[in-house]
C-alpha positions in Angstrom: -12.6 -88.0 -0.6 -12.0 -88.5 -4.4 -9.3 -86.2 -5.8 -10.3 -84.2 -8.9 -8.0 -84.3 -11.9 -5.8 -81.2 -12.3 -6.6 -78.8 -15.1 -4.3 -79.5 -18.1 -1.4 -77.1 -18.6 0.3 -75.7 -21.7 3.1 -78.2 -20.9 0.6 -81.1 -21.0 -0.7 -79.9 -24.4 2.8 -79.5 -25.8 3.8 -83.0 -24.6 0.6 -84.6 -26.0 0.9 -82.8 -29.4 4.7 -83.4 -29.6 5.4 -79.7 -30.0 7.1 -76.9 -28.0 5.3 -74.8 -25.4 6.0 -71.8 -27.7 4.0 -73.5 -30.5 1.1 -74.1 -28.2 1.1 -70.5 -27.1 1.2 -69.4 -30.7 -1.9 -71.5 -31.5 -3.7 -70.2 -28.4 -2.9 -66.6 -29.5 -4.1 -67.3 -33.1 -0.6 -66.5 -34.5 -0.3 -67.1 -38.2 3.3 -68.5 -37.7 2.2 -72.1 -37.2 2.0 -74.7 -39.9 -1.6 -75.8 -40.7 -1.0 -79.4 -39.8 0.6 -78.5 -36.5 -2.2 -76.1 -35.7 -4.7 -78.9 -36.4 -2.8 -81.3 -34.1 -2.6 -78.9 -31.3 -6.3 -77.9 -31.5 -7.2 -81.6 -31.5 -5.3 -82.0 -28.2 -6.8 -78.9 -26.7 -10.3 -80.3 -27.4 -9.5 -83.8 -26.2 -8.0 -82.5 -22.9 -10.8 -79.9 -22.6 -8.3 -77.1 -22.1 -10.5 -74.3 -20.8 -9.0 -72.3 -18.0 -6.6 -70.2 -19.9 -8.3 -70.3 -23.3 -9.8 -66.8 -23.1 -8.7 -65.3 -19.9 -5.0 -65.6 -20.5 -4.2 -66.9 -23.9 -6.4 -65.1 -26.4 -4.3 -62.0 -26.3 -5.2 -61.0 -29.9 -8.8 -60.4 -29.0 -9.5 -56.8 -28.1 -12.6 -57.1 -25.8 -13.1 -60.8 -24.8 -16.8 -60.2 -25.6 -19.2 -62.2 -27.7 -22.4 -60.7 -29.1 -25.6 -62.6 -29.1 -28.4 -61.4 -31.4 -31.9 -63.0 -31.0 -35.4 -62.0 -32.0 -36.7 -61.8 -28.4 -35.1 -62.4 -25.0 -38.6 -62.9 -23.5 -39.1 -66.0 -25.6 -38.5 -69.2 -23.6 -36.1 -70.7 -26.2 -33.9 -67.6 -26.6 -33.9 -66.7 -22.9 -32.6 -70.1 -21.9 -30.0 -70.1 -24.7 -28.7 -66.7 -23.5 -28.6 -67.9 -19.9 -26.6 -71.1 -20.6 -24.4 -69.5 -23.2 -23.4 -66.6 -20.8 -22.6 -69.1 -18.0 -20.5 -71.3 -20.3 -18.6 -68.5 -21.9 -18.0 -66.8 -18.5 -16.1 -69.9 -17.3 -13.7 -69.3 -20.2 -13.3 -65.6 -19.3 -15.5 -64.3 -22.1 -18.4 -61.9 -21.5 -21.7 -62.0 -23.4 -23.5 -58.9 -24.8 -27.2 -59.6 -25.7 -29.2 -57.7 -28.2 -32.8 -58.2 -29.5 -34.2 -57.5 -32.9 -37.8 -57.4 -31.7 -38.7 -59.8 -34.5 -38.0 -57.1 -37.1 -35.4 -56.8 -39.9 -34.9 -53.1 -39.2 -34.3 -53.9 -35.5 -31.9 -56.6 -36.4 -29.7 -54.2 -38.4 -29.7 -51.7 -35.5 -28.8 -54.4 -33.0 -26.1 -55.8 -35.2 -24.5 -52.4 -35.7 -24.6 -51.9 -31.9 -22.8 -55.1 -31.3 -20.2 -54.3 -33.9 -19.7 -50.9 -32.3 -18.8 -52.7 -29.1 -16.0 -54.5 -31.0 -17.2 -57.9 -30.0 -14.8 -60.7 -30.9 -17.5 -63.0 -32.3 -21.2 -63.0 -33.1 -23.9 -65.6 -32.4 -26.9 -64.8 -34.5 -30.5 -66.0 -34.7 -31.9 -64.0 -37.6 -35.4 -63.1 -38.6 -34.8 -63.8 -42.3 -31.8 -65.9 -43.2 -32.6 -65.8 -46.9 -32.7 -62.0 -47.4 -29.9 -60.8 -49.7 -29.5 -57.7 -47.5 -28.8 -60.0 -44.5 -26.1 -61.8 -46.4 -24.5 -58.5 -47.4 -24.6 -57.2 -43.8 -23.0 -60.4 -42.4 -20.3 -60.3 -45.1 -19.2 -56.9 -43.8 -19.4 -57.9 -40.1 -15.9 -59.4 -39.8 -14.8 -61.8 -37.2 -16.2 -65.3 -36.4 -20.0 -65.9 -36.8 -22.0 -68.7 -35.3 -25.5 -69.1 -36.7 -28.2 -70.5 -34.4 -30.6 -72.6 -36.4 -30.1 -70.4 -39.4 -28.3 -70.7 -42.7 -27.2 -67.8 -44.8 -26.1 -68.4 -48.4 -22.7 -67.0 -49.3 -21.6 -66.4 -45.8 -18.8 -68.5 -44.2 -20.1 -69.2 -40.7 -20.3 -72.0 -38.2 -23.8 -73.3 -37.5 -25.6 -75.1 -34.7 -28.9 -76.4 -36.1 -31.7 -78.6 -34.8 -33.3 -81.5 -36.6 -36.8 -80.1 -37.0 -37.5 -82.1 -40.1 -37.1 -85.5 -38.5 -39.0 -84.4 -35.4 -42.0 -83.2 -37.3 -42.0 -86.4 -39.3 -42.0 -88.4 -36.1 -44.9 -86.3 -34.7 -47.0 -86.9 -37.9 -46.2 -90.6 -37.7 -47.3 -90.7 -34.1 -50.6 -89.0 -34.9 -51.2 -91.3 -37.9 -50.6 -94.3 -35.6 -53.4 -93.0 -33.4 -55.8 -92.9 -36.4 -55.6 -89.3 -37.5 -56.1 -88.9 -41.2 -56.4 -85.1 -41.4 -53.6 -83.1 -39.8 -52.8 -79.4 -39.9 -49.5 -77.6 -39.1 -48.5 -74.1 -38.1 -45.0 -72.9 -38.5 -43.0 -69.7 -38.4 -42.0 -68.1 -41.6 -40.0 -70.1 -44.2 -37.6 -67.1 -44.2 -35.8 -69.1 -41.4 -34.5 -72.6 -41.4 -36.8 -73.9 -38.7 -39.9 -72.9 -40.7 -38.6 -74.5 -43.9 -37.5 -77.7 -42.2 -40.7 -78.1 -40.3 -42.9 -77.7 -43.4 -40.6 -80.1 -45.4 -40.9 -82.8 -42.8 -44.7 -82.4 -42.6 -45.2 -82.5 -46.4 -43.0 -85.5 -46.9 -44.6 -87.6 -44.2 -48.2 -86.6 -45.1 -47.5 -87.8 -48.6 -45.7 -90.9 -47.6 -48.5 -92.0 -45.3 -51.3 -91.1 -47.6 -52.8 -88.6 -45.1 -54.6 -85.3 -45.9 -53.2 -82.0 -44.9 -55.7 -79.6 -43.3 -53.3 -76.7 -44.2 -49.9 -75.2 -43.5 -50.4 -72.0 -41.6 -47.4 -69.6 -41.6 -47.2 -67.3 -38.6 -44.8 -64.4 -39.6 -42.6 -62.9 -37.0 -44.6 -59.6 -37.0 -47.7 -61.7 -35.9 -46.3 -63.5 -32.9 -49.5 -62.9 -30.9 -52.2 -64.8 -29.1 -54.6 -63.7 -31.8 -52.5 -65.7 -34.4 -53.2 -68.8 -32.3 -56.9 -68.1 -32.4 -56.9 -67.7 -36.2 -54.9 -70.8 -37.0 -57.2 -72.9 -34.8 -60.2 -71.7 -36.7 -58.6 -72.3 -40.1 -57.3 -75.7 -39.4 -60.4 -77.0 -37.7 -62.6 -75.6 -40.4 -60.5 -77.5 -42.9 -61.3 -80.8 -41.0 -58.2 -81.2 -38.9 -58.5 -83.7 -36.0 -54.9 -82.9 -34.9 -52.8 -79.8 -34.9 -49.0 -79.7 -34.9 -47.8 -76.2 -33.9 -44.2 -75.2 -34.4 -44.8 -71.7 -33.1 -43.5 -69.5 -30.2 -45.0 -69.7 -26.8 -47.2 -66.6 -27.2 -49.0 -68.2 -30.2 -49.3 -71.5 -28.4 -51.0 -69.8 -25.5 -53.5 -68.4 -28.0 -54.1 -71.9 -29.4 -55.0 -73.2 -26.0 -57.1 -70.2 -25.1 -59.2 -70.5 -28.3 -59.7 -74.3 -28.0 -61.1 -73.6 -24.5 -63.3 -70.7 -25.7 -64.8 -73.0 -28.4 -65.6 -75.6 -25.8 -63.2 -78.1 -27.3 -61.4 -80.6 -25.2 -57.8 -81.9 -25.7 -57.5 -84.6 -26.8 -61.2 -85.7 -27.0 -62.0 -83.1 -29.7 -58.6 -82.4 -31.1 -55.1 -83.7 -30.5 -52.3 -81.2 -30.1 -48.6 -81.3 -30.5 -46.5 -78.2 -29.6 -42.8 -77.3 -30.0 -40.3 -76.7 -27.2 -40.8 -77.3 -23.5 -42.0 -74.7 -21.1 -43.0 -74.6 -17.5 -46.7 -75.1 -18.2 -46.3 -77.9 -20.7 -46.1 -80.7 -18.2 -48.5 -79.2 -15.7 -51.2 -78.2 -18.2 -54.2 -80.4 -18.1 -53.8 -82.6 -20.0 -50.0 -82.6 -20.1 -48.9 -81.6 -23.6 -47.2 -83.7 -26.2 -44.1 -81.9 -27.4 -41.4 -81.7 -30.0 -38.4 -80.6 -27.9 -34.6 -80.5 -27.7 -32.0 -79.8 -25.0 -31.5 -76.1 -24.9 -28.5 -76.5 -22.7 -27.0 -78.8 -25.3 -27.6 -76.2 -28.0 -26.0 -73.4 -26.0 -23.0 -75.5 -25.0 -22.3 -76.4 -28.6 -22.5 -72.8 -29.6 -20.1 -71.8 -26.8 -17.6 -74.4 -27.8 -17.8 -73.3 -31.5 -17.1 -69.7 -30.4 -14.1 -70.5 -28.3 -12.5 -72.9 -30.7 -13.0 -70.4 -33.5 -11.2 -67.7 -31.4 -8.4 -70.2 -30.8 -8.1 -71.0 -34.5 -9.7 -68.6 -37.0 -8.6 -70.8 -39.8 -10.9 -73.7 -39.0 -13.2 -74.9 -41.8 -16.8 -73.8 -41.3 -18.6 -76.5 -39.2 -22.2 -77.6 -38.8 -23.5 -79.4 -35.7 -26.9 -81.1 -35.8 -28.7 -81.2 -32.4 -31.4 -84.0 -32.3 -35.0 -83.3 -31.4 -37.3 -85.7 -29.8 -41.1 -86.3 -29.5 -42.2 -86.4 -25.9 -45.6 -88.1 -25.9 -48.0 -87.0 -23.2 -51.8 -87.0 -22.8 -52.7 -84.2 -25.4 -52.7 -86.7 -28.3 -55.1 -89.6 -28.6 -57.3 -91.4 -31.2 -59.8 -89.0 -32.9 -63.3 -88.9 -31.5 -65.0 -90.5 -34.5 -62.7 -93.5 -34.2 -63.4 -93.8 -30.5 -67.1 -93.5 -31.0 -67.0 -96.2 -33.7 -65.1 -98.5 -31.5 -67.6 -98.0 -28.7 -70.5 -99.0 -31.0 
């Protein structure tokens, strides 16, 4: 039976960093009485040796609650639900609890939820905001105090760590894929440009449409107060009426279900009548007939990166703000194919 490596101790950290055990303890306890270059060296060793066992449970004595607050628009959403699950599990191994709050896709709900988390005196906040460009949001976060990690958001004027996903490149890859199949008129649906994902998706779409000489059938924006199946119905009608032979939908699951429902109600077949690319994996994506082409990312990877940002920030509050970019990928399945007109022309 293979022996597992023992967990690193404070003595191991001190030896590797060439400092005393007392210095390591000061770094772990976020003491200000450590020279910046020494703190940087110790933190680097902590990360390299993956020092986890005592990070929160024993050593972060300056924290009052050992709780992290997670604020998301909706727990029922597949993306946020999985993030919460993995984040809670990862933080728990470090002795840190997770409090979860939902804004209900509303700015007013966001303010209430944020105040609730602050009232619980959480040691850090992980935030997926409904509008990361609103001045009121920036002012609210400036008053929050404590470490903040933004999840696929960017707020001007607020010092925060960020974990973001590469929507722009992924949308560009999807458009290039559709173009390679022969699609010349493509439409896109995104969430509001009030959040980074909406802005990046539209930017990638516009740039690639222009570079390839294609025609846009439109850019439908689905605001957070319209996350419904009916929105999926409406965007299908608008894009198809504008001549789209392919639809790229960077919208939540509820809207995507509406898209699939309405295509069926109109008697349209995927991909014979319209090709379809959706965003984010879900249980039905691979078993739907036909299996759906997706823009997706590892939610576990996103959550793990957020967790490590939180714990490292609690160890060393003086770290410079960091940004980690999570890659996205296009998973090609059977919901994309050459447009019908091209197939009929080839048959003749």
